[in-house]
C-alpha positions in Angstrom: 26.1 13.3 16.8 25.8 16.1 14.2 22.7 17.2 12.7 23.6 15.9 9.1 24.6 12.6 10.7 21.2 12.4 12.7 19.4 13.5 9.5 20.6 10.7 7.3 19.7 8.4 10.0 16.2 9.5 10.3 15.5 9.6 6.4 17.2 5.8 6.0 14.7 4.5 8.9 12.1 6.1 7.6 12.8 5.0 3.9 12.6 1.4 5.3 9.2 2.5 7.1 8.3 3.4 3.7 8.9 0.1 2.0 7.3 -1.7 4.3 4.1 0.0 3.7 5.1 -0.4 0.2 5.5 -4.2 0.4 3.0 -4.4 2.8 0.3 -2.8 0.0 1.7 -4.9 -2.7 1.4 -8.2 -1.4 -1.9 -8.0 -0.4 -4.0 -8.9 -3.9 -7.2 -7.5 -2.9 -5.9 -4.5 -1.0 -3.9 -3.4 -3.9 -6.5 -3.5 -6.5 -8.4 -1.1 -3.5 -5.4 1.5 -3.4 -4.6 2.2 -7.5 -6.2 5.6 -8.9 -5.2 7.0 -11.9 -3.7 10.6 -11.5 -5.7 13.5 -12.7 -4.8 15.7 -15.9 -2.5 18.5 -13.6 -1.0 15.2 -12.0 0.3 13.8 -14.3 4.0 13.2 -15.8 3.8 14.9 -19.6 6.5 12.2 -20.5 4.2 9.2 -19.8 0.6 8.0 -21.5 -0.8 6.8 -18.6 0.1 7.8 -14.8 -1.1 6.4 -11.0 -1.0 7.4 -7.7 -2.0 4.8 -5.2 -2.6 5.0 -1.5 0.4 3.6 -1.2 2.3 6.6 -2.4 0.0 8.8 -0.4 0.6 6.9 2.6 4.5 7.1 2.3 5.0 10.3 1.6 2.9 12.0 4.4 4.4 9.4 6.8 7.8 10.6 5.7 6.7 13.9 6.4 5.1 13.1 9.8 8.5 11.1 11.0 10.9 13.9 9.8 8.5 16.8 10.8 9.0 14.6 14.2 12.8 14.8 14.4 13.3 18.0 13.1 10.6 20.2 13.6 12.0 23.1 11.7 11.7 20.6 8.5 8.2 19.5 8.7 7.0 22.3 6.2 10.4 22.4 4.1 9.0 18.3 3.3 8.0 18.4 -0.4 6.6 15.3 -2.4 5.4 14.4 -5.8 1.8 13.4 -4.9 -1.4 15.0 -3.9 -2.1 14.1 -0.6 -5.9 14.2 -1.6 -7.3 10.6 -1.7 -10.6 9.3 -3.3 -11.9 6.0 -2.6 -14.5 3.3 -4.2 -17.5 5.1 -3.4 -16.0 8.0 -4.5 -15.5 10.0 -1.2 -12.6 12.7 -1.1 -10.1 12.0 1.8 -7.3 14.3 2.6 -4.4 11.7 3.6 -2.1 12.6 6.6 -0.5 10.9 9.6 -1.9 11.5 13.0 -0.1 11.4 16.6 -1.6 7.8 17.3 -2.3 4.4 15.7 -6.3 5.1 16.0 -6.5 8.1 14.8 -4.8 7.3 11.8 -6.5 3.7 11.4 -9.7 5.8 11.7 -8.9 7.8 8.3 -7.8 5.1 6.7 -10.8 3.0 7.5 -12.5 5.8 4.9 -10.3 5.6 2.4 -10.3 1.3 2.3 -13.9 1.8 2.5 -14.6 0.6 5.8 -12.6 -2.4 6.3 -11.2 -1.9 9.7 -8.6 -4.9 9.7 -6.8 -3.8 6.4 -7.1 0.0 7.8 -5.4 -1.5 11.3 -2.5 -2.8 9.7 -1.9 -0.1 7.1 -1.8 2.4 10.4 0.5 -0.4 12.3 3.1 0.2 9.5 3.3 3.7 9.6 3.5 4.4 13.5 6.1 0.8 13.4 9.1 1.9 15.5 12.7 1.7 13.0 15.9 1.2 14.5 18.7 1.6 11.9 19.8 -2.2 12.0 16.0 -2.3 10.6 17.5 -1.0 7.6 19.7 -2.8 4.7 22.2 -0.7 4.4 26.1 -1.9 4.6 28.8 0.0 6.1 28.6 2.7 8.6 27.5 6.4 8.2 28.9 9.1 7.8 30.2 11.2 10.8 30.1 15.0 12.1 28.8 16.1 9.4 27.0 19.5 9.5 23.8 20.7 7.5 22.3 24.4 7.5 19.0 23.3 8.8 17.8 26.8 8.0 18.3 26.6 4.0 17.7 22.8 3.8 14.5 21.7 1.4 13.6 18.0 0.9 12.0 15.9 -2.0 10.2 12.4 -1.9 9.2 10.1 -4.4 7.2 7.8 -2.4 6.9 5.1 -5.1 9.3 5.8 -8.2 8.2 3.6 -11.1 4.8 3.1 -9.8 3.7 1.5 -13.0 6.2 -1.3 -12.7 4.9 -1.5 -8.8 1.0 -1.6 -10.2 2.1 -4.0 -13.0 4.5 -5.9 -11.7 5.5 -7.6 -15.0 9.1 -8.4 -14.6 11.9 -7.7 -17.8 15.5 -8.7 -18.1 17.9 -7.5 -20.3 20.0 -10.3 -21.9 23.0 -8.4 -22.0 23.3 -7.4 -18.6 20.6 -9.4 -16.9 19.7 -6.2 -15.8 15.6 -6.0 -14.6 14.6 -3.6 -17.1 10.7 -3.5 -15.5 8.5 -5.3 -12.4 8.7 -4.7 -8.8 12.8 -5.1 -8.5 12.9 -1.7 -10.4 10.6 0.2 -7.4 12.3 2.4 -5.2 11.7 5.2 -2.6 14.0 8.2 -3.4 14.4 10.7 -0.4 16.5 13.9 -1.3 17.6 16.7 0.9 19.2 19.7 -0.6 20.2 23.5 0.0 17.7 25.9 -1.0 19.9 28.6 -1.5 21.8 27.2 -4.3 19.9 24.2 -5.1 22.6 21.7 -4.5 22.4 18.4 -2.7 23.6 16.6 0.5 22.2 14.0 1.5 20.0 11.1 -0.7 18.6 7.7 0.1 17.6 5.1 -2.0 15.3 2.1 -0.9 14.6 -0.6 -2.7 11.8 -2.7 -1.3 11.0 -5.4 -3.7 15.5 -6.6 -3.9 14.7 -10.3 -3.1 12.1 -12.8 -3.2 12.3 -16.0 -1.3 9.0 -17.5 -1.7 6.0 -15.2 -1.5 7.9 -12.8 0.5 10.4 -9.9 -0.1 12.9 -8.2 1.3 15.1 -4.8 0.6 18.5 -3.0 0.2 19.1 0.5 0.3 21.6 3.2 -0.5 22.7 6.3 0.9 24.9 9.9 -0.8 26.3 12.8 1.0 28.0 15.6 0.2 30.0 18.0 2.7 31.7 20.7 0.7 34.4 19.0 -2.4 33.9 15.7 -0.1 31.2 13.1 -1.4 30.6 9.7 0.6 28.1 6.8 0.4 27.2 3.7 1.0 28.3 1.8 -2.4 31.8 0.2 -3.6 33.5 1.9 -6.6 35.0 -0.9 -8.8 36.7 -0.5 -12.0 34.7 -0.2 -15.3 35.6 -3.2 -17.2 32.2 -4.2 -19.0 31.1 -1.6 -21.6 27.5 -1.6 -20.2 25.9 2.0 -19.3 22.5 2.0 -17.7 20.7 5.0 -18.5 16.7 6.6 -18.1 14.7 6.6 -21.2 14.3 10.3 -20.9 18.2 10.8 -21.0 19.7 12.9 -23.7 19.9 11.8 -27.3 23.1 13.4 -27.5 24.6 11.4 -25.0 23.2 8.4 -25.7 25.0 8.7 -29.2 28.1 9.9 -27.7 28.3 6.5 -25.2 27.0 4.3 -28.5 29.6 6.0 -30.4 32.7 5.5 -27.8 31.8 1.4 -27.8 29.5 1.3 -24.6 26.2 -0.9 -24.4 23.5 1.1 -23.5 20.6 -0.5 -21.5 17.6 1.3 -20.8 15.1 0.5 -17.9 11.2 1.6 -17.6 11.7 2.7 -14.5 13.8 6.2 -13.9 15.9 4.2 -11.3 17.4 0.6 -11.6 19.2 -1.0 -8.4 18.7 -4.5 -8.8 21.0 -6.2 -10.6 22.6 -9.4 -11.5 24.6 -11.2 -8.6 27.7 -11.5 -11.1 27.8 -7.9 -11.9 29.6 -5.7 -9.2 28.1 -1.6 -9.1 29.5 1.6 -9.5 26.7 4.5 -9.4 27.0 8.3 -9.3 24.3 9.9 -7.9 23.4 13.7 -8.8 20.3 15.9 -8.0 19.1 17.9 -10.1 17.2 21.1 -8.4 14.9 22.7 -11.4 13.4 24.9 -9.0 12.7 25.5 -5.5 10.2 22.2 -5.3 11.2 20.0 -8.1 14.0 17.4 -7.9 15.3 15.4 -10.9 17.2 12.3 -9.1 19.4 9.9 -11.4 21.3 7.4 -10.5 23.7 6.3 -13.4 24.8 2.2 -13.3 28.3 1.0 -14.9 28.2 -2.6 -14.2 31.8 -4.7 -14.1 30.7 -8.4 -15.4 32.9 -11.1 -14.4 
């Protein structure tokens, strides 16, 4: 298997492990209340009045970094993320969150974060060290083959839980036009992007939505991937013809772009989160994924969904 194809498989598997951690943290109310910590002024996103980080954010980021480093040691120091790995527990103790080689060592670190809650720390450590196969990942279609990447020129950026406020609040709001989820757990995603450091051009991207469908109190997810190899782009998404005139955009999108779309007769839907993946069963998605590299450490991931409503 080529190195690019192998990296894609690794990113898909670690994204599903991340989704498992996100679900485990969110579905335990007692645990979740212990995990939320407001970000410092230096860490906050200037677009939001309040910003939060959770142990789920930090633990997911460090798990992805750890697992990529095992498969590709040369990339270990090139994996960057949105979150600081410094976390404070309820007692005010500061802990550097990292993944150790063994579940026992990781458990001991998490016990400090969780105020000596050994049972919960053991549960989370087991998710961190769980073996994930490609068959465990809820992604459709076959993966791209014969895809080689210059690993010496590669960088990876992680947004461990995009739309953290929705992850914390879980308040659902649905658009009346396309029955699209504008806020709530369904808007939460795990984002992993790989790009060439020399040019800033994207080569691989994975979006995992941990909270796609709910059955009683249990959530299952869905995952998408995209790749660019020269002039050839491939993805797990099936394209469909545009017929509905509904466009989903980030609220931070350029006003000029919004105006042109509105003047062109499109209805614009703006979810609270930066990424929207959950669609009404009567909608067929078409997506264009672009990674915009603002500098060597910052990647903006933008997915614009156009809906074909029957």
